[in-house]
C-alpha positions as CSV (number, residue, x, y, z in Angstrom):
1,M,7.1,-10.0,16.1
2,S,9.0,-12.9,13.8
3,E,12.0,-12.6,12.1
4,L,13.6,-14.5,9.3
5,I,16.9,-13.7,8.1
6,V,17.6,-14.3,4.2
7,D,20.9,-13.6,2.2
8,G,22.2,-12.0,5.8
9,V,19.1,-9.5,5.6
10,K,17.0,-9.8,8.8
11,V,13.4,-9.5,7.6
12,S,10.8,-9.3,10.4
13,Y,6.9,-9.8,10.2
14,H,3.9,-10.0,12.2
15,V,1.3,-12.9,12.6
16,A,-2.1,-12.5,14.0
17,G,-5.7,-14.3,13.1
18,S,-6.6,-17.9,11.6
19,G,-7.7,-19.4,8.6
20,P,-5.7,-18.9,4.6
21,V,-2.6,-16.8,5.2
22,C,-2.5,-13.5,3.6
23,L,0.7,-11.7,3.2
24,V,0.3,-7.9,4.0
25,H,2.3,-5.4,2.3
26,S,2.3,-1.6,3.6
27,G,3.1,1.5,1.7
28,G,5.8,3.9,1.4
29,P,8.5,3.0,0.7
30,G,9.2,2.6,4.2
31,I,6.0,3.1,6.2
32,H,5.8,1.1,9.0
33,Y,2.9,-1.8,8.8
34,D,1.4,-0.7,12.1
35,Y,-1.5,1.9,10.5
36,L,-2.4,-1.5,8.2
37,R,-3.7,-3.4,11.0
38,M,-7.0,-5.0,9.9
39,P,-8.3,-6.9,12.8
40,E,-11.6,-7.5,11.2
41,L,-9.7,-9.7,8.8
42,E,-7.9,-11.5,11.6
43,R,-11.1,-13.4,12.6
44,H,-11.3,-14.8,9.0
45,L,-7.7,-15.0,7.6
46,T,-4.1,-15.5,9.1
47,M,-2.5,-12.0,8.1
48,V,1.1,-11.6,8.2
49,Y,2.2,-8.4,8.3
50,L,5.2,-7.8,6.8
51,E,8.0,-4.9,7.6
52,P,9.4,-4.7,4.6
53,V,13.3,-4.8,3.8
54,G,14.2,-1.0,4.7
55,T,11.4,-0.6,7.5
56,G,10.8,-1.2,10.8
57,A,13.0,-3.7,12.4
58,S,14.0,-5.1,8.8
59,D,17.2,-4.4,7.8
60,L,18.3,-1.8,5.6
61,L,19.8,-3.3,2.4
62,P,23.2,-2.7,1.9
63,D,23.2,-1.9,-1.7
64,G,20.4,0.4,-1.3
65,D,18.6,-1.3,-4.3
66,Y,15.1,-1.6,-3.4
67,S,13.3,-2.5,-6.6
68,M,10.0,-4.0,-7.1
69,E,11.8,-7.2,-8.0
70,K,13.7,-7.4,-4.6
71,Y,10.7,-6.4,-2.3
72,A,8.8,-9.5,-4.0
73,Y,11.6,-11.9,-3.7
74,F,12.3,-10.9,0.1
75,A,8.4,-11.4,0.5
76,D,8.6,-14.8,-1.2
77,Q,11.2,-16.1,1.3
78,V,8.9,-15.0,3.8
79,A,5.8,-17.4,2.3
80,Q,8.6,-20.2,1.6
81,H,9.4,-20.2,5.6
82,L,6.2,-20.1,6.5
83,G,5.6,-23.3,5.0
84,E,2.1,-22.6,2.9
85,E,1.6,-23.9,-0.5
86,K,-0.3,-20.8,-1.6
87,V,-1.1,-17.2,-0.1
88,F,-2.9,-14.1,-0.7
89,F,-1.1,-11.2,-1.2
90,L,-2.7,-7.7,0.0
91,G,-0.4,-5.0,-0.7
92,H,-1.6,-1.2,0.1
93,S,-0.4,1.6,-1.9
94,H,3.4,1.0,-2.9
95,G,2.7,-2.6,-1.5
96,G,0.1,-3.0,-4.2
97,F,3.0,-2.2,-6.8
98,V,4.9,-5.0,-5.0
99,A,1.9,-7.3,-5.3
100,L,1.8,-7.1,-8.8
101,Q,5.5,-8.1,-9.3
102,F,5.1,-10.8,-6.7
103,A,1.9,-12.1,-9.4
104,L,4.5,-11.9,-12.1
105,D,7.3,-13.4,-10.3
106,Y,5.7,-16.3,-8.3
107,P,2.4,-16.9,-9.6
108,D,2.6,-20.6,-8.3
109,R,2.4,-19.6,-4.8
110,L,-0.7,-17.5,-5.0
111,R,-4.3,-18.0,-4.1
112,G,-4.9,-14.2,-5.3
113,V,-4.0,-10.8,-4.6
114,I,-5.7,-8.0,-3.3
115,V,-4.0,-4.8,-4.7
116,Y,-5.6,-1.9,-2.8
117,D,-4.9,1.4,-4.0
118,G,-1.9,0.4,-6.4
119,M,-1.1,1.0,-10.0
120,A,1.4,-0.4,-12.1
121,F,4.0,2.1,-12.6
122,N,5.7,4.4,-10.6
123,G,7.6,8.2,-11.6
124,Q,6.9,11.4,-12.9
125,E,3.7,10.5,-14.7
126,L,2.4,9.4,-11.1
127,G,3.5,12.6,-9.4
128,E,1.9,15.0,-12.3
129,E,-1.4,13.0,-11.7
130,A,-1.0,13.5,-8.0
131,F,-0.7,17.0,-8.2
132,R,-3.6,17.8,-10.5
133,Q,-5.7,15.7,-7.8
134,I,-4.7,18.1,-4.9
135,E,-5.2,21.1,-7.0
136,A,-8.7,19.5,-7.7
137,Y,-8.7,19.0,-3.5
138,V,-8.0,22.7,-3.1
139,A,-10.3,24.0,-5.7
140,R,-13.1,21.8,-3.6
141,R,-12.2,23.6,-0.4
142,P,-13.5,27.1,0.9
143,A,-11.7,30.1,-0.6
144,G,-8.7,30.6,2.1
145,D,-9.1,27.5,3.9
146,P,-5.8,26.5,6.1
147,V,-6.1,22.6,5.5
148,A,-5.7,23.1,1.9
149,A,-3.1,25.9,2.2
150,Q,-1.4,22.8,4.6
151,V,-1.7,20.6,2.3
152,L,-0.2,22.3,-0.8
153,A,2.3,23.8,0.9
154,A,3.7,20.3,2.4
155,W,3.2,18.6,-1.1
156,Q,5.6,21.5,-2.8
157,E,8.5,21.4,0.1
158,E,11.5,19.4,-1.2
159,T,11.9,16.1,0.5
160,P,13.4,16.5,4.0
161,E,16.5,14.2,4.7
162,D,15.9,13.7,8.4
163,K,12.9,11.3,10.0
164,A,11.4,13.9,12.0
165,S,10.8,16.2,9.1
166,Q,9.4,13.8,6.9
167,V,7.0,12.6,9.9
168,D,5.7,16.0,9.9
169,A,5.3,16.5,6.4
170,L,3.4,13.3,6.1
171,Q,1.2,14.3,9.3
172,R,0.6,17.5,6.8
173,L,-0.5,16.1,4.1
174,L,-2.7,13.5,5.7
175,P,-5.9,15.7,5.0
176,V,-5.8,14.8,1.3
177,Y,-5.4,11.3,1.8
178,F,-9.0,11.1,2.9
179,K,-12.3,11.9,1.4
180,D,-13.8,14.1,4.6
181,F,-10.7,14.3,7.1
182,E,-12.6,16.8,9.5
183,E,-15.3,14.1,9.7
184,I,-13.0,10.9,10.3
185,A,-10.1,12.3,12.4
186,P,-11.8,12.6,16.0
187,R,-12.5,8.8,15.3
188,L,-8.4,8.2,14.2
189,A,-7.1,9.5,17.8
190,D,-5.3,6.0,18.0
191,W,-4.3,5.5,14.4
192,F,-2.6,8.8,14.0
193,P,0.4,8.2,15.9
194,L,1.2,4.6,14.2
195,V,1.7,6.6,10.8
196,D,5.8,6.3,10.8
197,I,8.6,5.6,8.1
198,T,12.0,4.4,8.0
199,I,14.4,6.8,6.1
200,D,17.7,4.8,4.3
201,P,19.8,7.4,2.7
202,N,21.4,4.7,0.5
203,R,18.0,4.3,-1.0
204,Q,18.5,4.4,-4.8
205,P,16.2,5.4,-7.3
206,S,14.4,2.7,-9.0
207,A,11.9,3.1,-12.2
208,W,9.3,0.6,-13.0
209,D,6.4,0.2,-15.0
210,V,5.0,-3.2,-15.8
211,R,1.7,-1.9,-17.7
212,E,2.6,-3.7,-20.8
213,R,2.9,-7.3,-18.8
214,L,-0.7,-6.9,-16.8
215,G,-1.9,-9.6,-18.9
216,E,0.7,-11.8,-18.0
217,I,-0.8,-12.0,-14.8
218,A,-2.8,-14.9,-14.6
219,V,-4.0,-15.1,-10.9
220,P,-6.8,-14.0,-9.6
221,V,-7.0,-10.5,-8.6
222,L,-9.2,-7.8,-6.5
223,V,-8.3,-4.3,-7.2
224,I,-9.9,-1.6,-4.3
225,V,-9.5,1.9,-4.7
226,G,-11.0,4.6,-3.2
227,A,-13.1,7.6,-5.4
228,Y,-11.4,10.1,-3.8
229,D,-7.6,8.8,-3.6
230,F,-5.5,11.3,-5.0
231,I,-2.2,9.4,-5.5
232,C,-3.4,5.8,-6.7
233,G,-7.0,6.9,-7.8
234,E,-9.4,5.2,-10.1
235,K,-7.9,6.5,-13.0
236,W,-5.2,3.7,-12.1
237,A,-7.2,1.0,-11.1
238,R,-9.4,1.2,-13.8
239,Q,-5.9,0.5,-15.8
240,L,-5.3,-2.4,-13.7
241,H,-8.9,-3.8,-14.3
242,D,-8.5,-3.5,-17.9
243,G,-5.4,-4.9,-18.2
244,I,-5.6,-7.9,-16.2
245,K,-8.0,-10.2,-17.6
246,G,-10.5,-11.5,-15.2
247,S,-9.8,-9.2,-12.4
248,E,-12.2,-7.6,-9.8
249,L,-12.7,-3.9,-9.5
250,V,-14.4,-2.2,-6.4
251,V,-14.7,1.3,-6.2
252,L,-15.2,2.7,-2.6
253,G,-17.3,6.1,-3.6
254,D,-16.6,7.7,0.1
255,S,-13.2,6.9,0.4
256,G,-9.6,8.2,-0.5
257,H,-6.1,6.4,0.3
258,F,-7.5,4.7,3.4
259,G,-10.7,2.8,2.6
260,H,-10.2,-0.2,5.3
261,L,-10.9,3.1,7.7
262,E,-13.4,5.1,6.1
263,E,-15.9,2.5,4.3
264,P,-14.4,-0.6,6.4
265,E,-18.1,-2.4,6.1
266,A,-17.6,-2.6,2.0
267,F,-13.5,-2.8,2.0
268,F,-13.8,-6.1,4.3
269,G,-16.7,-7.4,2.7
270,A,-15.2,-7.5,-0.7
271,V,-11.9,-8.7,0.5
272,L,-13.3,-11.5,2.4
273,R,-15.8,-12.3,-0.7
274,F,-12.7,-12.6,-2.9
275,A,-10.7,-14.9,-0.4
276,A,-13.8,-17.0,-0.1
277,A,-14.1,-17.5,-3.8
278,H,-10.3,-18.4,-4.1
C-alpha cells in the first residue's frame, strides 16, 4: 500500500502489475477495492487500485462532501503523483460515475476510460429502475423461493447506520447481483469476505447528472455491462454508448454486476483489446 497526502487528506492506493498505468476506482460509494482485484489485467497493465476518499485506509473527508468532482480530483492527484503523462481509468459501478466525471474534468490525463457497469446519473430514477429489476428477478425465481424473499427484504429495509448491519444487508442482497448466484457461489468462497464497506455518518447527499454532457467526452471510452445487472443495467449502458461519440459497448450476456467474475474471458479480453488500441 502507498499513500499520498492531498490537501491534508490521506489517499491510499495499491500498485500491482506492469505495463501502461490504469487507475481502478471501486463502487459503493465506500466499497473497499479488494473485490475488484484483477490479476489477469495485472499481467498486461500496471493496475493502481485506489482506496477512494472515505473508503478503507484513506481518510474521511471532514466536510462530508463526496461529490463526483471531489472523487475525480483526488484520483487526478494520484495520477499526477505517479508521474504518468496519460493513464487509463477503469471505474466499476459508482466508480464508473467517477470515471465519466474524470473524463469531463481531466481529459488530457487520459488514454482511455473503461466504464464498467456505470451510468451518467444518480438519484431517484436509478432506485426506481433497480426496484423494477428486483421485481423481475423475484418473478423469475420459483414461487416461495427463500433467496428471492431474502433479496426483496434486504432491498426494502431502511439503510442501517452501523457498518456491521450494512455489510450484512449487502451480503443478503448479493444473489441479485449475479445472473446465476447458485452456480457461481461455490467458486467465490475466497471472494465473499472481500466485500466490505466504510461508513461515514457525515457523508452529505450529492445529486449528480451528466447525461446532457456526454457529448463533451472526447477520449476513447469502453462501456461494459452485464445483461442481468439489476442496478446499472444495459438500459443505462446504451444511454452512455449513444451519448459518447465513438464509444464501444460490450454487453456480457451471462453476467450481472460482476462480469469480471462471471465471464472473465470476455471481460478481460474486451479491456485488453481496448488498452492495446489506445
